[in-house]
C-alpha positions as CSV (number, residue, x, y, z in Angstrom):
1,X,-49.2,11.0,-31.6
2,X,-46.1,9.0,-30.4
3,X,-43.9,8.0,-33.3
4,X,-43.2,4.3,-33.7
5,X,-40.0,3.0,-32.2
6,X,-37.0,2.7,-34.6
7,X,-36.1,-1.0,-34.8
8,X,-32.6,-0.2,-36.1
9,X,-31.6,2.4,-33.5
10,X,-29.4,-0.1,-31.5
11,X,-28.0,-1.8,-34.6
12,X,-26.8,1.4,-36.2
13,X,-24.7,2.3,-33.2
14,X,-23.2,-1.2,-32.9
15,X,-22.5,-1.4,-36.7
16,X,-20.8,1.9,-36.8
17,X,-18.5,1.0,-33.9
18,X,-17.6,-2.3,-35.3
19,X,-17.0,-1.0,-38.9
20,X,-14.7,1.7,-37.4
21,X,-12.8,-1.0,-35.5
22,X,-12.6,-3.2,-38.7
23,X,-11.1,-0.3,-40.6
24,X,-8.5,0.5,-38.0
25,X,-7.7,-3.2,-37.7
26,X,-7.1,-3.6,-41.4
27,X,-4.6,-0.8,-41.4
28,X,-2.8,-2.3,-38.4
29,X,-2.4,-5.7,-40.0
30,X,-1.1,-4.0,-43.2
31,X,1.8,-2.7,-41.0
32,X,2.2,-5.9,-39.0
33,X,0.1,-9.0,-39.3
34,X,-0.4,-11.4,-36.4
35,X,-2.7,-14.4,-35.9
36,X,-4.3,-12.6,-32.9
37,X,-5.1,-9.5,-34.9
38,X,-6.7,-11.5,-37.8
39,X,-8.7,-13.5,-35.3
40,X,-9.9,-10.4,-33.6
41,X,-11.1,-8.9,-37.0
42,X,-12.8,-12.3,-37.7
43,X,-14.7,-12.1,-34.4
44,X,-15.8,-8.5,-35.1
45,X,-17.0,-9.4,-38.6
46,X,-18.8,-12.4,-37.2
47,X,-20.5,-10.3,-34.6
48,X,-21.6,-7.7,-37.2
49,X,-22.9,-10.4,-39.5
50,X,-25.0,-11.9,-36.8
51,X,-26.4,-8.5,-35.8
52,X,-27.3,-7.7,-39.4
53,X,-29.1,-11.0,-39.8
54,X,-31.2,-10.4,-36.6
55,X,-32.5,-7.0,-38.0
56,X,-32.9,-8.5,-41.5
57,X,-30.2,-6.3,-43.2
58,X,-29.4,-8.9,-45.9
59,X,-27.0,-6.7,-47.8
60,X,-24.9,-5.9,-44.8
61,X,-24.9,-9.5,-43.7
62,X,-23.7,-10.6,-47.2
63,X,-21.0,-7.9,-47.3
64,X,-19.8,-9.0,-43.9
65,X,-19.8,-12.7,-45.0
66,X,-17.6,-11.7,-47.9
67,X,-15.4,-9.8,-45.5
68,X,-15.0,-12.9,-43.5
69,X,-13.8,-14.8,-46.6
70,X,-11.2,-12.1,-47.3
71,X,-10.0,-12.2,-43.7
72,X,-9.9,-16.0,-43.7
73,X,-7.6,-15.8,-46.7
74,X,-5.0,-14.0,-44.5
75,X,-4.6,-16.9,-42.1
76,X,-1.0,-18.2,-42.2
77,X,0.3,-15.3,-44.2
78,X,3.4,-13.5,-43.0
79,X,2.7,-10.3,-44.9
80,X,-0.6,-9.5,-46.6
81,X,-0.6,-8.1,-50.1
82,X,-1.8,-4.6,-50.8
83,X,-4.5,-6.0,-52.9
84,X,-5.8,-8.1,-49.9
85,X,-5.9,-5.1,-47.6
86,X,-7.6,-3.0,-50.4
87,X,-10.2,-5.7,-50.7
88,X,-10.8,-5.7,-46.9
89,X,-11.1,-1.9,-46.8
90,X,-13.4,-1.9,-49.7
91,X,-15.7,-4.3,-47.9
92,X,-15.5,-2.2,-44.7
93,X,-16.3,1.0,-46.7
94,X,-19.3,-0.7,-48.4
95,X,-20.6,-1.9,-45.0
96,X,-20.2,1.6,-43.5
97,X,-22.0,3.1,-46.5
98,X,-24.9,0.7,-46.0
99,X,-25.1,1.5,-42.3
100,X,-25.2,5.2,-43.0
101,X,-28.0,4.7,-45.5
102,X,-30.1,3.3,-42.7
103,X,-30.1,6.7,-40.8
104,X,-33.7,7.9,-40.7
105,X,-34.4,11.3,-42.3
106,X,-34.8,14.1,-39.7
107,X,-38.4,14.9,-38.8
108,X,-40.0,17.9,-40.4
109,X,-39.8,21.0,-38.2
110,X,-43.5,21.5,-38.9
111,X,-44.3,18.1,-37.4
112,X,-42.8,18.9,-34.0
113,X,-44.8,20.8,-31.3
114,X,-44.0,24.4,-31.2
115,X,-42.5,24.4,-27.7
116,X,-41.2,20.8,-27.7
117,X,-37.9,20.2,-26.1
118,X,-35.3,18.5,-28.3
119,X,-35.7,14.7,-28.0
120,X,-32.8,12.8,-26.5
121,X,-31.2,10.5,-29.1
122,X,-32.1,6.9,-28.6
123,X,-29.1,5.9,-30.7
124,X,-26.7,6.3,-27.9
125,X,-28.6,3.6,-26.0
126,X,-26.8,1.1,-28.1
127,X,-24.1,1.4,-25.5
128,X,-26.7,0.7,-22.9
129,X,-25.3,3.5,-20.7
130,X,-24.6,7.1,-20.4
131,X,-20.9,8.2,-20.4
132,X,-19.5,6.5,-17.3
133,X,-16.8,9.1,-16.6
134,X,-19.4,11.9,-16.6
135,X,-21.6,9.9,-14.3
136,X,-18.7,9.2,-12.0
137,X,-17.9,12.9,-11.8
138,X,-21.5,13.7,-11.1
139,X,-21.7,11.2,-8.3
140,X,-18.4,12.4,-6.8
141,X,-19.6,16.0,-6.9
142,X,-22.9,15.1,-5.2
143,X,-21.2,13.1,-2.5
144,X,-18.7,16.0,-1.9
145,X,-21.6,18.4,-1.6
146,X,-23.3,16.1,0.9
147,X,-20.2,16.1,3.0
148,X,-19.9,19.9,2.8
149,X,-23.5,20.2,4.1
150,X,-22.4,18.9,7.4
151,X,-20.6,22.2,7.8
152,X,-24.0,23.9,7.9
153,X,-25.0,21.6,10.7
154,X,-21.9,22.6,12.6
155,X,-22.8,26.2,12.1
156,X,-26.3,25.5,13.5
157,X,-24.6,24.1,16.6
158,X,-22.6,27.3,17.0
159,X,-25.7,29.3,16.7
160,X,-27.3,27.2,19.4
161,X,-24.3,27.9,21.7
162,X,-24.5,31.6,21.0
163,X,-28.2,31.5,21.9
164,X,-27.3,29.8,25.2
165,X,-24.7,32.5,25.9
166,X,-27.2,35.2,25.3
167,X,-29.6,33.6,27.7
168,X,-26.9,33.5,30.3
169,X,-26.2,37.2,29.6
170,X,-29.8,38.1,29.9
171,X,-30.5,36.0,33.0
172,X,-34.0,34.8,33.8
173,X,-35.5,38.3,34.6
174,X,-35.2,37.7,38.4
175,X,-31.4,38.2,38.7
176,X,-30.7,41.2,41.0
177,X,-27.5,41.9,39.2
178,X,-29.2,42.2,35.8
179,X,-29.2,46.0,36.0
180,X,-25.4,45.9,36.3
181,X,-25.0,43.6,33.3
182,X,-27.5,45.5,31.1
183,X,-26.9,49.2,31.8
184,X,-29.5,50.8,29.6
185,X,-32.7,50.2,27.8
186,X,-31.1,49.8,24.4
187,X,-28.8,47.1,25.6
188,X,-31.6,45.4,27.4
189,X,-33.6,45.3,24.1
190,X,-30.6,43.7,22.3
191,X,-30.3,41.1,24.9
192,X,-34.0,40.3,24.7
193,X,-34.1,40.2,20.9
194,X,-30.9,38.2,20.4
195,X,-32.3,34.8,21.5
196,X,-35.3,35.2,19.2
197,X,-33.1,36.1,16.2
198,X,-30.7,33.3,16.9
199,X,-33.6,30.8,17.3
200,X,-35.0,31.9,13.9
201,X,-31.6,31.6,12.2
202,X,-31.0,28.2,13.7
203,X,-34.4,27.0,12.5
204,X,-33.7,28.3,9.0
205,X,-30.3,26.7,8.9
206,X,-31.6,23.3,9.9
207,X,-34.6,23.5,7.5
208,X,-32.4,24.4,4.6
209,X,-29.8,21.8,5.4
210,X,-32.4,19.1,5.8
211,X,-34.0,19.9,2.5
212,X,-30.6,20.2,0.7
213,X,-29.6,16.8,2.0
214,X,-32.8,15.2,0.9
215,X,-32.4,16.7,-2.6
216,X,-28.8,15.7,-2.9
217,X,-29.6,12.2,-1.6
218,X,-32.2,11.8,-4.3
219,X,-29.9,13.2,-7.0
220,X,-27.1,10.8,-5.9
221,X,-29.3,7.8,-6.0
222,X,-30.6,8.9,-9.5
223,X,-27.0,9.3,-10.7
224,X,-26.1,5.9,-9.4
225,X,-29.0,4.3,-11.2
226,X,-28.2,6.0,-14.5
227,X,-25.2,3.6,-14.6
228,X,-27.5,0.7,-14.2
229,X,-29.8,-1.1,-16.6
230,X,-32.0,-4.1,-16.0
231,X,-30.7,-7.2,-17.9
232,X,-34.1,-7.8,-19.5
233,X,-33.5,-4.7,-21.7
234,X,-30.9,-6.8,-23.6
235,X,-33.2,-9.8,-24.1
236,X,-35.3,-8.6,-27.0
237,X,-32.5,-8.9,-29.6
238,X,-31.7,-12.4,-28.2
239,X,-35.3,-13.6,-29.0
240,X,-35.0,-12.4,-32.5
241,X,-31.6,-14.0,-32.9
242,X,-33.0,-17.4,-31.8
243,X,-36.0,-17.0,-34.1
244,X,-34.0,-16.1,-37.2
245,X,-31.2,-18.6,-36.6
246,X,-33.7,-21.4,-36.1
247,X,-35.6,-20.5,-39.3
248,X,-32.3,-20.3,-41.3
249,X,-31.4,-23.8,-40.2
250,X,-34.8,-25.4,-40.5
251,X,-35.1,-25.9,-36.7
252,X,-37.6,-24.8,-34.0
253,X,-36.5,-23.2,-30.7
254,X,-38.0,-21.3,-27.8
255,X,-36.1,-18.9,-25.6
256,X,-36.9,-18.1,-21.9
257,X,-35.3,-15.9,-19.3
258,X,-34.8,-15.8,-15.6
259,X,-33.3,-13.0,-13.5
260,X,-33.9,-10.2,-16.0
261,X,-34.6,-7.8,-13.1
262,X,-30.9,-7.8,-12.1
263,X,-29.5,-4.4,-12.8
264,X,-25.9,-3.7,-13.6
265,X,-23.5,-1.3,-15.3
266,X,-24.7,-0.6,-18.8
267,X,-21.1,-0.9,-20.3
268,X,-20.8,-4.4,-18.8
269,X,-24.3,-5.4,-20.1
270,X,-23.4,-4.1,-23.6
271,X,-20.4,-6.4,-23.8
272,X,-22.2,-9.4,-22.3
273,X,-25.0,-8.9,-24.7
274,X,-22.6,-9.4,-27.6
275,X,-21.4,-12.7,-26.1
276,X,-25.0,-13.8,-25.4
277,X,-26.0,-13.3,-29.0
278,X,-23.1,-15.7,-30.0
279,X,-24.2,-18.2,-27.4
280,X,-27.8,-18.5,-28.5
281,X,-26.8,-18.7,-32.1
282,X,-24.3,-21.4,-31.2
283,X,-26.9,-23.3,-29.3
284,X,-29.2,-23.3,-32.4
285,X,-26.4,-24.3,-34.7
286,X,-24.6,-26.9,-32.6
287,X,-27.0,-27.9,-29.8
288,X,-30.7,-28.0,-30.8
289,X,-31.5,-30.9,-33.1
290,X,-33.7,-30.9,-36.1
291,X,-37.4,-31.4,-35.3
292,X,-37.6,-34.9,-36.7
293,X,-34.5,-35.9,-34.7
294,X,-35.9,-34.5,-31.5
295,X,-39.2,-36.3,-31.9
296,X,-37.3,-39.6,-32.5
297,X,-35.4,-38.9,-29.2
298,X,-38.7,-38.3,-27.3
299,X,-38.2,-34.6,-27.0
300,X,-40.6,-31.7,-27.9
301,X,-40.3,-30.6,-31.5
302,X,-39.1,-27.2,-30.5
303,X,-35.8,-27.0,-28.6
304,X,-35.5,-25.0,-25.4
305,X,-32.9,-22.4,-24.6
306,X,-32.8,-20.5,-21.3
307,X,-30.8,-17.5,-20.3
308,X,-30.5,-17.1,-16.5
309,X,-28.9,-14.2,-14.6
310,X,-27.7,-15.0,-11.1
311,X,-26.0,-12.7,-8.6
312,X,-23.0,-14.2,-6.8
313,X,-21.6,-11.6,-4.4
314,X,-19.8,-8.9,-6.5
315,X,-20.1,-11.0,-9.6
316,X,-22.9,-11.8,-12.0
317,X,-23.3,-15.2,-13.7
318,X,-25.0,-15.4,-17.1
319,X,-26.0,-19.0,-17.9
320,X,-27.0,-20.1,-21.4
321,X,-28.6,-23.6,-21.3
322,X,-30.2,-25.7,-24.0
323,X,-31.8,-29.1,-24.1
324,X,-30.2,-30.2,-27.3
325,X,-27.9,-33.2,-28.1
326,X,-24.9,-31.9,-26.2
327,X,-21.5,-31.0,-27.5
328,X,-19.9,-33.8,-29.6
329,X,-16.7,-34.3,-27.7
330,X,-15.2,-36.8,-30.2
331,X,-15.7,-34.3,-33.0
332,X,-14.2,-31.6,-30.9
333,X,-11.2,-33.7,-30.1
334,X,-10.7,-34.4,-33.8
335,X,-11.0,-30.7,-34.7
336,X,-8.5,-29.8,-32.0
337,X,-6.0,-32.4,-33.1
338,X,-6.3,-31.2,-36.7
339,X,-5.5,-27.7,-35.7
340,X,-2.8,-28.7,-33.3
341,X,-4.7,-27.2,-30.4
342,X,-4.1,-30.1,-28.1
343,X,-0.6,-30.2,-26.6
344,X,1.6,-33.3,-27.3
345,X,0.6,-36.3,-25.3
346,X,-2.9,-34.9,-24.6
347,X,-4.8,-37.7,-26.5
348,X,-6.6,-38.4,-23.3
349,X,-7.6,-34.8,-22.6
350,X,-10.5,-34.6,-20.2
351,X,-13.9,-33.1,-20.9
352,X,-13.1,-29.9,-19.1
353,X,-9.9,-29.3,-21.1
354,X,-11.7,-30.1,-24.4
355,X,-14.6,-27.8,-23.6
356,X,-12.2,-25.0,-22.7
357,X,-10.6,-25.2,-26.1
358,X,-14.0,-24.2,-27.6
359,X,-13.5,-20.6,-26.5
360,X,-10.0,-20.2,-28.0
361,X,-11.5,-19.7,-31.4
362,X,-10.8,-21.5,-34.7
363,X,-12.4,-24.8,-33.6
364,X,-15.7,-26.0,-35.0
365,X,-17.5,-29.3,-35.1
366,X,-19.7,-28.1,-38.1
367,X,-19.4,-30.1,-41.3
368,X,-19.3,-27.0,-43.6
369,X,-19.1,-23.2,-43.5
370,X,-22.5,-21.4,-43.4
371,X,-23.6,-18.0,-42.3
372,X,-24.5,-19.4,-38.9
373,X,-21.4,-21.5,-38.2
374,X,-18.4,-23.3,-39.5
375,X,-15.3,-21.2,-38.8
376,X,-15.3,-21.6,-35.0
377,X,-15.3,-17.9,-34.5
378,X,-18.5,-17.4,-32.4
379,X,-17.3,-18.7,-29.1
380,X,-14.0,-16.9,-29.5
381,X,-16.1,-13.7,-29.2
382,X,-17.3,-15.0,-25.9
383,X,-13.7,-15.5,-24.6
384,X,-12.8,-12.0,-25.8
385,X,-15.7,-10.5,-23.9
386,X,-14.9,-12.2,-20.7
387,X,-11.2,-11.3,-21.1
388,X,-12.2,-7.6,-21.5
389,X,-14.4,-7.8,-18.4
390,X,-11.8,-9.8,-16.4
391,X,-14.3,-12.6,-16.0
392,X,-14.4,-16.3,-16.9
393,X,-16.3,-18.7,-19.1
394,X,-16.9,-22.4,-18.6
395,X,-19.0,-25.1,-20.3
396,X,-20.6,-28.4,-19.2
397,X,-22.5,-30.8,-21.4
398,X,-24.4,-34.1,-21.2
399,X,-24.8,-36.3,-24.3
400,X,-28.4,-36.2,-25.4
401,X,-29.5,-33.8,-22.7
402,X,-27.9,-30.4,-23.7
403,X,-25.2,-28.0,-22.6
404,X,-24.7,-25.0,-20.3
405,X,-22.2,-22.2,-20.9
406,X,-21.6,-19.9,-18.0
407,X,-20.2,-16.4,-18.1
408,X,-19.0,-15.0,-14.8
409,X,-18.2,-11.4,-14.8
410,X,-17.3,-8.9,-12.0
411,X,-19.4,-5.7,-11.9
412,X,-18.3,-2.3,-10.8
413,X,-21.9,-1.2,-10.0
414,X,-25.0,-3.3,-9.3
415,X,-28.4,-2.6,-7.8
416,X,-30.0,-4.8,-5.3
417,X,-32.6,-4.9,-2.6
418,X,-31.0,-5.4,0.8
419,X,-31.8,-5.8,4.5
420,X,-30.0,-3.3,6.6
421,X,-28.7,-4.5,10.0
422,X,-26.8,-3.1,12.9
423,X,-24.6,-4.4,15.7
424,X,-22.2,-2.7,18.0
425,X,-22.4,0.5,16.0
426,X,-21.6,-1.4,12.7
427,X,-24.2,-1.1,9.9
428,X,-24.2,-3.5,7.0
429,X,-26.4,-4.7,4.2
430,X,-27.4,-8.3,3.4
431,X,-28.9,-9.1,0.0
432,X,-32.6,-9.9,0.3
433,X,-32.2,-12.8,-2.2
434,X,-29.8,-14.4,0.3
435,X,-32.0,-13.8,3.3
436,X,-34.3,-16.7,4.3
437,X,-35.9,-15.2,7.4
438,X,-35.2,-13.1,10.5
439,X,-35.6,-14.6,14.0
440,X,-36.0,-12.9,17.3
441,X,-33.5,-14.4,19.8
442,X,-35.0,-15.3,23.1
443,X,-32.7,-15.5,26.1
444,X,-30.6,-18.7,25.9
445,X,-31.5,-19.2,22.2
446,X,-27.7,-19.2,21.3
447,X,-25.9,-22.3,22.4
448,X,-22.2,-21.8,23.1
449,X,-19.7,-24.7,23.0
450,X,-16.0,-25.0,22.7
451,X,-16.6,-25.4,18.9
452,X,-18.6,-22.3,18.4
453,X,-22.1,-20.9,18.6
454,X,-25.3,-22.2,17.1
455,X,-29.1,-21.8,17.2
456,X,-32.0,-24.0,16.3
457,X,-33.7,-23.0,13.1
458,X,-36.7,-25.1,11.8
459,X,-35.7,-28.0,14.1
460,X,-32.1,-27.9,12.7
461,X,-29.0,-26.8,14.5
462,X,-27.2,-24.2,12.4
463,X,-24.0,-22.2,13.1
464,X,-24.4,-18.7,14.5
465,X,-21.9,-15.8,14.1
466,X,-22.2,-12.2,15.2
467,X,-22.0,-9.5,12.6
468,X,-18.9,-7.8,14.2
469,X,-17.1,-11.1,14.1
470,X,-17.5,-11.7,10.3
471,X,-16.7,-8.1,9.5
472,X,-13.6,-8.1,11.6
473,X,-12.2,-11.3,13.1
474,X,-10.5,-9.1,15.8
475,X,-14.0,-8.9,17.3
476,X,-14.0,-12.6,17.9
477,X,-13.2,-12.3,21.6
478,X,-14.9,-9.0,22.0
479,X,-18.3,-9.5,20.4
480,X,-20.9,-10.4,23.1
481,X,-23.0,-13.1,21.4
482,X,-25.5,-13.1,24.2
483,X,-26.4,-9.5,23.5
484,X,-27.5,-10.1,19.9
485,X,-31.3,-9.8,19.8
486,X,-32.0,-10.9,16.2
487,X,-30.6,-13.5,13.9
488,X,-30.7,-13.2,10.1
489,X,-30.8,-16.7,8.6
490,X,-29.0,-16.8,5.2
491,X,-28.0,-19.6,2.8
492,X,-29.8,-22.5,1.2
493,X,-31.4,-25.8,2.3
494,X,-28.1,-27.6,2.3
495,X,-26.0,-24.9,3.9
496,X,-27.3,-22.1,6.0
497,X,-26.2,-20.0,9.0
498,X,-27.4,-17.2,11.2
499,X,-25.9,-13.8,11.6
500,X,-26.5,-12.2,15.0
501,X,-27.4,-8.5,15.0
502,X,-28.7,-5.9,17.5
503,X,-31.4,-4.6,15.3
504,X,-33.0,-4.4,11.8
505,X,-32.9,-1.0,10.1
506,X,-35.4,-1.9,7.4
507,X,-35.0,-2.7,3.7
508,X,-33.6,-0.5,1.0
509,X,-32.7,-0.5,-2.7
510,X,-28.9,0.1,-2.8
511,X,-26.2,0.4,-5.4
512,X,-23.2,-1.8,-4.6
513,X,-19.7,-0.5,-5.4
514,X,-16.3,-2.1,-5.1
515,X,-14.7,-1.7,-1.7
516,X,-12.1,1.2,-1.8
517,X,-8.7,-0.1,-2.9
518,X,-7.0,0.9,0.3
519,X,-9.7,-0.5,2.6
520,X,-9.0,-3.7,4.4
521,X,-12.1,-5.8,3.6
522,X,-12.7,-9.3,4.8
523,X,-13.7,-11.9,2.1
524,X,-17.3,-11.6,3.4
525,X,-17.5,-8.0,2.1
526,X,-18.9,-8.1,-1.5
527,X,-18.6,-4.3,-1.8
528,X,-20.0,-1.2,-0.2
529,X,-23.0,1.1,-0.5
530,X,-23.3,4.7,0.6
531,X,-25.7,5.5,3.5
532,X,-27.7,8.7,3.5
533,X,-24.7,10.7,4.8
534,X,-22.5,9.4,2.1
535,X,-20.6,7.0,4.4
536,X,-19.6,3.7,2.8
537,X,-21.1,0.7,4.5
538,X,-20.3,-3.0,3.8
539,X,-22.4,-5.4,1.8
540,X,-22.2,-9.0,3.0
541,X,-21.4,-11.8,0.6
542,X,-23.8,-14.5,1.8
543,X,-21.8,-17.5,0.6
544,X,-18.6,-16.3,2.3
545,X,-20.6,-15.5,5.5
546,X,-22.0,-19.0,5.6
547,X,-18.5,-20.4,5.1
548,X,-17.2,-18.3,7.9
549,X,-19.9,-19.5,10.3
550,X,-19.5,-23.1,9.3
551,X,-15.8,-22.9,10.2
552,X,-16.9,-22.6,13.8
553,X,-18.1,-26.3,13.6
554,X,-21.2,-26.2,15.8
555,X,-22.5,-29.3,17.5
556,X,-24.4,-31.6,15.0
557,X,-27.3,-32.7,17.2
558,X,-29.6,-30.9,19.5
559,X,-33.1,-31.4,20.9
560,X,-36.0,-30.1,19.0
561,X,-38.1,-27.2,20.5
562,X,-41.8,-26.9,20.2
563,X,-43.0,-24.8,17.2
564,X,-46.0,-22.5,17.4
565,X,-48.6,-22.5,14.7
566,X,-48.1,-19.5,12.4
567,X,-49.8,-16.2,12.7
568,X,-52.1,-15.1,9.9
569,X,-51.9,-11.5,8.9
570,X,-54.9,-10.2,6.9
571,X,-54.8,-6.8,5.2
572,X,-55.6,-5.6,1.6
573,X,-52.6,-3.3,1.7
574,X,-49.3,-5.0,0.6
575,X,-47.3,-2.4,2.5
576,X,-49.1,-3.1,5.8
577,X,-48.9,-6.9,5.3
578,X,-45.2,-6.8,4.7
579,X,-44.5,-4.4,7.6
580,X,-46.5,-6.6,10.1
581,X,-44.9,-9.8,8.7
582,X,-41.4,-8.3,9.1
583,X,-42.1,-7.3,12.7
584,X,-43.5,-10.6,13.7
585,X,-40.8,-12.7,11.9
586,X,-38.1,-10.5,13.6
587,X,-39.7,-11.6,16.9
588,X,-39.4,-15.3,15.9
589,X,-42.9,-16.0,14.7
590,X,-43.8,-17.9,11.6
591,X,-46.2,-15.7,9.5
592,X,-48.6,-16.3,6.6
593,X,-50.5,-13.5,4.9
594,X,-53.9,-13.0,3.1
595,X,-55.1,-10.0,1.2
596,X,-58.8,-10.4,2.0
597,X,-61.0,-11.8,4.7
598,X,-62.5,-14.3,2.3
599,X,-59.0,-15.7,1.4
600,X,-58.1,-15.8,5.2
601,X,-61.2,-17.9,6.0
602,X,-60.3,-20.3,3.3
603,X,-56.8,-20.7,4.7
604,X,-58.0,-20.9,8.3
605,X,-60.2,-23.8,7.5
606,X,-57.3,-25.8,6.0
607,X,-54.6,-25.1,8.5
608,X,-54.3,-24.3,12.2
609,X,-53.1,-20.8,13.2
610,X,-52.1,-19.4,16.6
611,X,-53.4,-15.8,16.0
612,X,-55.3,-13.7,13.5
613,X,-54.1,-10.1,12.9
614,X,-56.8,-8.5,10.7
615,X,-57.5,-5.1,9.2
616,X,-61.0,-3.7,9.6
617,X,-61.5,-1.8,6.3
618,X,-61.2,-4.2,3.4
619,X,-63.3,-4.7,0.2
620,X,-65.9,-7.4,0.6
621,X,-66.0,-8.9,4.1
622,X,-64.5,-6.4,6.6
623,X,-62.5,-7.2,9.7
624,X,-65.5,-7.1,12.1
625,X,-67.3,-9.7,10.0
626,X,-64.2,-11.9,9.8
627,X,-63.9,-12.0,13.6
628,X,-67.6,-12.7,14.0
629,X,-67.3,-15.6,11.5
630,X,-64.4,-17.1,13.3
631,X,-66.1,-16.9,16.7
632,X,-69.1,-18.7,15.2
633,X,-67.0,-21.5,13.8
634,X,-66.3,-24.2,16.4
635,X,-62.9,-25.0,14.8
636,X,-61.7,-21.4,14.8
637,X,-63.4,-19.9,17.8
638,X,-60.3,-20.7,20.1
639,X,-57.9,-18.8,17.8
640,X,-57.4,-15.2,19.2
641,X,-57.8,-12.2,16.9
642,X,-56.4,-8.7,17.0
643,X,-57.9,-5.9,15.0
644,X,-55.4,-3.5,13.4
645,X,-57.2,-0.5,12.0
646,X,-57.1,3.3,11.4
647,X,-60.5,3.6,13.2
648,X,-60.2,5.1,16.7
649,X,-63.7,5.9,17.8
650,X,-65.2,4.5,21.0
651,X,-68.0,3.0,18.9
652,X,-65.5,1.1,16.7
653,X,-63.6,-0.2,19.7
654,X,-66.8,-1.4,21.3
655,X,-67.8,-3.1,18.0
656,X,-64.5,-4.9,17.9
657,X,-65.1,-6.1,21.5
658,X,-68.6,-7.2,20.7
659,X,-67.4,-9.1,17.6
660,X,-65.0,-11.1,19.9
661,X,-61.6,-9.5,19.2
662,X,-58.9,-10.0,21.8
663,X,-57.1,-6.8,21.0
664,X,-57.6,-3.5,19.2
665,X,-54.6,-1.7,17.7
666,X,-54.9,1.7,16.0
667,X,-52.4,2.1,13.1
668,X,-51.5,5.7,13.9
669,X,-50.6,4.6,17.5
670,X,-48.8,1.4,16.5
671,X,-46.2,0.6,19.1
672,X,-44.1,-2.5,18.1
673,X,-43.1,-3.4,21.7
674,X,-46.7,-3.1,23.0
675,X,-48.1,-5.2,20.1
676,X,-45.5,-7.9,20.7
677,X,-46.3,-8.0,24.4
678,X,-50.0,-8.4,23.5
679,X,-49.2,-11.2,21.1
680,X,-47.1,-13.1,23.6
681,X,-50.0,-12.9,26.1
682,X,-52.3,-14.5,23.6
683,X,-50.1,-17.0,21.7
684,X,-49.2,-20.0,23.9
C-alpha cells in the first residue's frame, strides 16, 4: 500500500534553511548592525511566517510574528543591546525546535518490504532540484565520453583501410603474380582469413560504438532534465496561500495558471516560488476587494488572480495579475513621503517611479499591521529574489481594474520543443511556440529589391531573411536567398517574418544552455543546445530574428496570389496526422486534420477542400467507406482523395480504385517527393 504523501515535506526544508539564516544573521547584526541586514532578516521572517500559515502551523507562524516585532524594534538603532539579540535568538531557537518536532517518525523496519530499496528522501525536493554542481559534473563527463567515442569510429576506419590493404595483397585470385606474393600455403591462408577477421572486427566496433553513443545520448538528456522542473510543480502551495490568505481577511479569491508546462532550473524555480507566494498574498491583502465592495463595483464576488509563465528568449517572465481595485498611488505617495523614500523635488513622481518604490521594502498602504500585511516587507522579498537571479521586476496598475507584477529572470537551463532547421551546413533550433507555419518556397517566391527580401504570407508581404544571414551578418552577401527551399514563418499577427532554410530536420525536445562565454553570438542567439554528437548548436531568439528581418524594410504592398483550399488529412493516429501535416505545410499547403472519417465528413460538408488524404483502417467508418461516401455526394465528388494505408495487397489496391480514390500510398513505402508530385497533379 502506498503511504500518503507528507504535506509538510517541502515546508520542513524551507523552514530549516530560513531558521539557520535567521540565526546567522542575528549574530552578524550583533557584531555590526546595518539597515540592510535588518531588512533582510525581516524579509526572511516574513517569508517563513507566510509559509507556516499556508501549512497551518499556527505556533510557528505566531513565533515568527513575534520575531518580526523584535526585529522591527531594531530599526534605527546604531548598536543593538545584548538583550535584544538574545530575544531574537530565543525566537529562532523556538522556531527551529518546532520545525524539528514536525519530522515524522521513521517507518518501522517490519513495515518495509524485505528486499525494498531505500526510499529517496522527498525532503530534498524542497530545493526543487538535485545538486547542480554534481549534475553539471555528470553532464560534462557524459559529453566528454561522447567525444571520446569518436576515437572508436576512427579506429573502425583504420580497420577498414587495413582490410583494403589485405585485399590488395591477396589479389582477386586471378593475378598471375599471386604465387610470388604468397610463397606458401600458410601465408595464403593468412591472406585469405585476414579480410574476414577485419570485417568482423569492424562490425563489432561499429555496433559497440553505435550502442554506446545511444546510451550516452540518453543519459546526457536525462542528466540535463534532472536540472529542470515544470513550473506547475510550484503552483500547489500558491493555491493554498491564496485560499488561506483570503479566509484570514474575509475575502474570496480564485487562482488560475497558464504556462505551467515551462520547465526550468529547479534552483531558479525555488527562488521564484518564494517571490510568487509573496505576490499572491499581496494581491489578496492590497488588491482584491471585499465581496460586498466587488458586488457594488459590478464584479464577481470572488476576485481573480492569475499566474502566467511566458518564455522570452533566454528569459522567463512570471506575471501575477489580479482584477482588484488597483494600487492606491496616492496612498503610496504619502507612505513614500513619510519615509523619505522620494528624493527632494519629486512631488510629481510618475506612476512608474512610484510603483518601483514598492519593491524597495518598508512601504505599505495598509492601515495597520496584521499577519498578512502592514510592514511593507513582502514586496521587498520579491526584489531580493530578482536581485539574486539578476532579473528585474516591474508593476503596472489600473484604478478599479487590477494590477500586474512581472518578474523577468534569466535561466541557465530551460527545456523547450523546437523545430530543427538547416541551411548552408548550419543547423539551428527555432522554438515551436514562436513558429507559425512552414512554407515551401516555389521558384520566384522570394522577391528581391534594393530594400531587402520578402515573401507573401497569407496575402501579406513579410520580410524574408536567410538563416546564415541572421546567425552571421558576414553571410549577408554570400547567402544565396534563391536557393532557400523552405521558409519558417515566426512572430505574431502584428509583426512576423520568414527565415529561409534549405531543409527541416524535424522537431525535438531540447535543453537550452547559455552560449559559451568566449563564443561570438549574435543577438538572435538565445542560447545553444547539444546535438546528438555533443556539438553546440544555436537556438534562435524569435523576437530578435523578426527585428533583424524587419530592418531590411521590404516593400509594403504587393499583389495577392491565389490561395488553394486546404487539404484535409484524416487519420486516427496523432503521429501520422502530424507527420503528414508537417510534410504538406512544408510544401506550402494549408492543412486541416480530422481523427475519424465521421468527423471528416462533417468538416467537408461545411468547408471546401482541395484534397482528402485518408487512412484506411480507422474505428467506425474506414477509409474505403469515406471515399465511397464522398463520391456519392454531389458537393464532394469533385474533391480528389488519396488513400494512405499499411495495406499493400492487390485486392486492397483494387478496392481503393473501385471506391474512387485518385491515389494509393503504402505507409511502409512512403516517399515524400513522390507523394508531393502526386498531390501537385491533383490539386489545381
